[in-house]
N, C-alpha and C positions, 0 to 999 in steps of 0.2 A: 356958688358957695365956695368960700375960702376957709380952709381949716389948717391948723398946724398940729403936728405930732411932735411933742417936745418932752424932754425929761421932766419928771415930777419935781416940784420944789418942796422943801422941807415943810412949809406951812400947809401944803396940800395933802400930806401923808395922813393926818388924822381923819380927814373926810374920806379918803380912800379906804382906810381900815374899817370905818363905820359901815361904808357901803359893802365892802367885801365880806365882812363877818355876817352881816344881815343876809346878803344874797347867798353866800356859800353855805351857811348853816341851813337855810331853807332847802337848798339842793340836797345836802347830806340827809336831812330829815326825810325828804320825799323819796330819795333813792334807796336809803338803807333802813328806813323804818325806825330811826332813832327819835327820841323826844327832841323837841326844839332846844331845850336846855342843854342836853348832851351834844347836840349838833353845834351849838354855839361854842361850847368848850372845845370841840374838835376843830372847828374853823379857826378859833384863836390860836390853838397850838400849831396848826399848819402855817398860819401867817407868821408866828414867832419863829418857827423852824426856818422859814425862808428868809426872814428879815430880823435876825436876832439883835441887830444894831439899828433898828428903824429903817428908814428908806435908803440909807447909805449902804450899798453893797457892790461888790465887784462882780458878782455872779448874775443876779437878776436885774432886769431893766424895767423900771416903772415909768410909763409914759402917760402924759395927759393929752387928750384930744381937745383942742381949743378952737372955738369959733366965736367971732365977735367979742374977743377979750374975756370969754368965760369958758370954764372947763365944762365940756359936754360929754366927757367919757374918759375911760382909762384903758390902757393896754399894758399888760404885764407879760413879759416873755423872758426866756432864759436861753441865751446862746450857748451852743456846744461847739467850740472852736474846732475840736478834733474831727467832728462829723460835718463841719461847715453847715450846721443847721441851727434852728432855734425852735423852742417849744412855747406856744402861747398858753399861759396858765389862766389868764382871764382877759376878757375883752368885753367892755361895757359901753353902750351908748345910752344916754339919758332917754327916757320914754318920750319926752317932748321932741326929740330929734330923730327918732327912728322913722325909717321910710323916706328919708330925705337925702340919702346918699352919703351921710357922714361915715357910716361903717365901711362902705366901699372905698371911699377916699382915704380913710385912715389906713386901711390895708394896703392901698397903693403906695402911700407915703412910707409905711413900714417896709414894704418890699424894696423901695428905692434906697432906704437907709441900710438895709441888710446887704443888698448886692454890693454897695460901696465898701462894706466891711468884710466881704468875702463869704457871706452866708448864701447858700444856694437852695436851701429847703426850709420850709416852715411846717411844723407839725402842731397839732392841737387835738383836743377832745371836745366834742360838743354833746350836750345832754340830748338824749334821744327824743325827748318831748319838745325840744326847742326848734321847732320847724322853721321859724324865721331865721335863726342863726345858721341852720343847716343850708337853707336856700342861699343865704349870703355867701357862705363859704364855697358852695358849689358854683355859684355864678362868677366867683372870682378865681376859679381854677383849682380849688381843692378837690381831692378825691377821697372817697371812703376807703380806709385801709383795714378796717376791722370793727369789732364790736366789744364794748366793755360789758361784762355780765356779772351778776351777783345772785346769790341764793341765800335767803334768810333761813337759818336752821332753827329759829325759835318759833316758827309758825306752828300752831296747834298745841302749844304748850309743851313741846318735846323737851326743850331745855329750860 
């Protein structure tokens, strides 16, 4: 398997936005108990906050995972030069390509690119229910550093 991890092109950005808003809004709704409509609004706002001018940004990096001349996934990260680290905001491999090593290979390619740029640490958050992603990260050397937690104060009609 030969894949490439390359910068996203302008014409690929709308498809990424469609994927991201659908995926992230589902996660927001599941994790925080919001309606899907509200979750979609929040996902759009997060995306716009990070990319106010579309895919062109000096801060965030949007990459495409490419195999056999087609995009099979995305990787969005944000380097922090002062800390010599980067944070992965989103990492997606198409369902049809999962379990075939694309994710592992994409992470290896990312590591190579980052080391060349002076980055020495990758950070990320993984949803607790995403066992497949958690396994991938642990198999590629990531360690659990903490837990994100939430408490819904509207349960039982209190608020």
